N, C-alpha and C positions, 0 to 999 in steps of 0.2 A: 252316714258321712258326717259325723259331728265336727270334723276338722273344718268344714265349711263355715261353721259358726265361729271358730277361732279366726279364720281368715277375715270374716266380716268385721271383727274388732279393729282391723287395721284400715278399714274404710277405703278399699282400693277404688281408684277411678275406673279401672278396667279389670276384668278377670278373663284371662285367656285359657280356654280349654284346649290343651295341646294335642289331644287325641287319646285313644283307648279310654274314652269317656264312659263307654260301656264295653263289655266283652260280648259282642254279638256271636262271632265264630259260628256262623250258620248259613245254610242254603235256604232256610225258611224265612221269608221276609216278615211273616207275622210274628215270629219269635223276635226278630230285630225290633219291630214296632213295640212289642210288649216290654222289652228291656229298656227302651227309651222311655216308655210311659212310666215304668217303675222308678227311673231316675227322676223324671219330672215331678213325680208325686211326693218326693221326699220334702218334708217341711224345711229342712236346712237349705236345700237347693232353692226353694221358692224364696226364702228369706234373703239369700244372697242375690238372687236374680232381681228382686225388687229394690235392692240397695245399690246396685252398680250395673254396668253394662257388660254383657257377655259377648266375647268374640270366640268363635269355635271353629275347629277343623278336626280332621280325623287322623287316626293312625291305623295300623293293621287290624286291630280287633274290632273296631267299630266300622271300618271300611269293609272288611271281609273276614279273613281268618289269619292265623299267625303268619307273619312275614309275607303276606300276600302282596302282589303287585298288579300289573296291568292285565294279567290273565284271569283275575277273579271274575267268574261268569255273571255275577249279579251286581256289578258296580253301578249300573244305571239305576236299578231299583234301590240300591243302598243310598245312592246320592239323593234321590227324591225323599226318602225317609229322613235322612240327615237334615236336609234343608227345611223340611216341614217341622221337625222337632225344634230346631234352633230358630224358627220363625224368620227365615230369610225372605225379604220382600219379593213380591211377584215380579217386579221389574229389575231385580238384582242381576248383574252380569254373571254371577255364579250359576244362574239358571239358564244362561244362554250358551255357555261354552262347556266343553268337556272338562271334567275335574272340578275341584272346588277351591282353587287358588284365588286369592283376593288380597286387597290392601285397604288401609284406612289412613287418613291423615288427621292429626290433631294439632292445634296451636295453643300455646300458653306462654305468656310473658314474652311475646315476640319470637318464640322459638317453635320450630315445626318438628313434630314426632311422627314418623311413618311406621306403621305396623304392617308387615308383609306376612301373610299366612301361605306358606308353600304347600302344595299337594305332592307328597312324596310316595303316593300309592298308585294313582290312576294311570300313570305313564311308566312306572318303573319296570325295567326288564328283570328277568329272573336273577336271583342271586347265584353266585358260583359256589356250589356245594363243596365243602372241604372233604378231601379224600386222602390226605397225606399223613405225615408224621410230625407236623409242626408242634402238636400238643405235647410231644416228648421233651421239648425244650423246657428248661427250668422255670421260665416265667409263665408257662401255660400249665396250670395245675387242674385244668378242666378240659372237657372235650370241645374242640372248636366246631362251629357250625359251618362257617363259610371262609372262602379264600377271597382276596381282592381280585377283581377283574384285571386281566393282564392285557386286554385290548381296548381300543377306544370305540368299539362298535356297539356298546351297550349304553343305556341312558337311565338316569334316575328321575329327572324332571320332564323329559320329553322336549322336543325342539320348540313347540308352540309356547310352552311355559317359560322356556329359557328366553325367547324373544320378548315375551311379556315382562319378565323380570328385568331385562335390560332397560326397557322403557320406564319401569318403575324406579330403577336406581338413578335414572337421569332426572327425575323430578326433584327439585330442591328440597332438602330436609336437613335438619341439624343432627338428629339421631334416628337410626333405622333399626328397629327390632324385627329380626327375621325369625319366624317360627319354622322349625323343621321337626317332624316327628322323630326322625333318627338323629343321633348325635352328630355334630359337624366337626368339632375341633379335637376329638379324642384320637389317640393313637389306635392303630389297628388292634382289635382284641378278639377277632374270630366270630363276633356276633354282628348283627345288622347295624350298619352305620355308613356314613359317607365314606369312611375309609375303605369300604368294599368297592367303591367306585372312584378310585383315585383320580382318574381323568376328569370326572365330573366335579370333584372337590377342587381340583386345580382350575377348572373352568370358572368356578365361582370366584376363586381368588383373583383370577385374571380379569373377570368381569368387574369386580370391585375396583381393581386398578385402572381398567380401561375407562370406566365411567367416572372415576375419581369420587366415588360415593363415600362421603365421610360418615362416621358414626355407626358403622354396622356392628351389631351385637346379636348373637344367636340365642334363642331360648328353645330348649329341646326337652324331650321326655323319653318314654319307652322303657327305660332300664330298671325301674322300680327302686331307684335310690337317687340321691342328690349329689351333685358335684359341680365344680366350676373348672373348665379346661380352657387353655389358651393355645392357639396355633400361631406360630410365627413364620412369616413369609418374607423373603427378601423383597424390598421395594415397597412395602406397605406396613401399616400399623398392625399390632397384634389383634387377632380375632378371638374374642371371648365367647364362650359357650356356657350358658347357665342351664344346667339340667335339673329339673324338678319333676320327679316321677314317683309318686307314692302317696296319693291322697287316701287310698283305701288299702293298698297292698304294700308288703315289705318283701325284701329279698335277703338271701342268706350270705351273699358275698358280692363284693364289687370287683369287676375284672381289672387287670393291670391297665394302667393308663399313664404313660410317662408325661402326658400333657396336663395332667390334673394338678391344680394349684390349691384347691379347697375341697374338703370332703374326704371320703363320702359320708353321707348321712343315710342310715339304713331304716330309720323309723318312718312312720307316716309323717308327711311334711308337705309344705307348699313353698313356692318361690315368690319373692317380692322384689321388684325393681323400684327403687325410690330415686327420683330425679329432682334435683334442686336446680331449677332454671334460674333462680334469682342471683346466683353467684356469677361473677364475671366469667369464670371457667366452670361451667355447670358440673356439679358433683353427681356421680352415678353410684348408688349403693346396690350391690347385688347380694341379696339375703335369702336365707332359708330358715323357716320356722317349723317347729314340730307341733303336734296336736295340742300341747299344753301352752303354746305361745312362747316357748323358749327359743331364742335365737341360736341356731346351730352353725350358721355360716354368715359371715359378712366380709365382703371384699369391695373396696372402694377404688374407683378410678375417676379421673377427670375426662371431660369430653375431648379435650385436646390430645389425650393419649390414644384415642382411636380416630384420629383425623390425619389427613395428609398434610 
């Protein structure tokens, strides 16, 4: 993972592991432990770990197997291995409740940054498998996997996590970075995303409006390429989604996404959020860099642009 050494050159204050940090894809928990151990033994992993603070959560491949949700039979065992590897303190709330959702608060120059790590695996209902003819439309040049749910009786986060999230969004903060494994702001593309649970995505938007939570910005992974998407909703500010997903893997195409405003980047890459709190209206730079340190994406906004 030499790209971690490239990332180290930018001296990040935090490094967020978005999920799919290993590809477990197993029913054998010893195999899962061994794969974590292999990651932890990499010198570049250790160098970055010693230089910054790691925040980590999981996605499908380090939680269970591809596109897995609440029915994965070894989620309790997987959780214990995850928390052990990422050195979660013994008294952490993550060890007390189901799932691994959590949050952190940081203060700098009189401003408050909240980082929320959602768990979009432990409680997620099954995806609705695609069985129709939508992929015959011109904009779908590939086989679709899933349809959006057409009823509101399915969940992505689970009611307990939703209630927790509401309480978090009511905590005063200037900027809120919400991590989701699945992309939030993209248009429906037939693969796994919040667009497959349209009622849950709408609930998120309604919750942001209800709590008047300023400064919400999503960071996501999963898809093996980088892009920035923006979702516009009447009655609130635009919701940006910075996708960085390709430290060690690449993909051969990017799916159609009418909400994409930057990208895609198909090479190995990492994302970087640069926040200048010293300006009267803080500047947020959303960036993507490749393994050679070349900037591939830069998009700038002011904090006031994502505030009520």
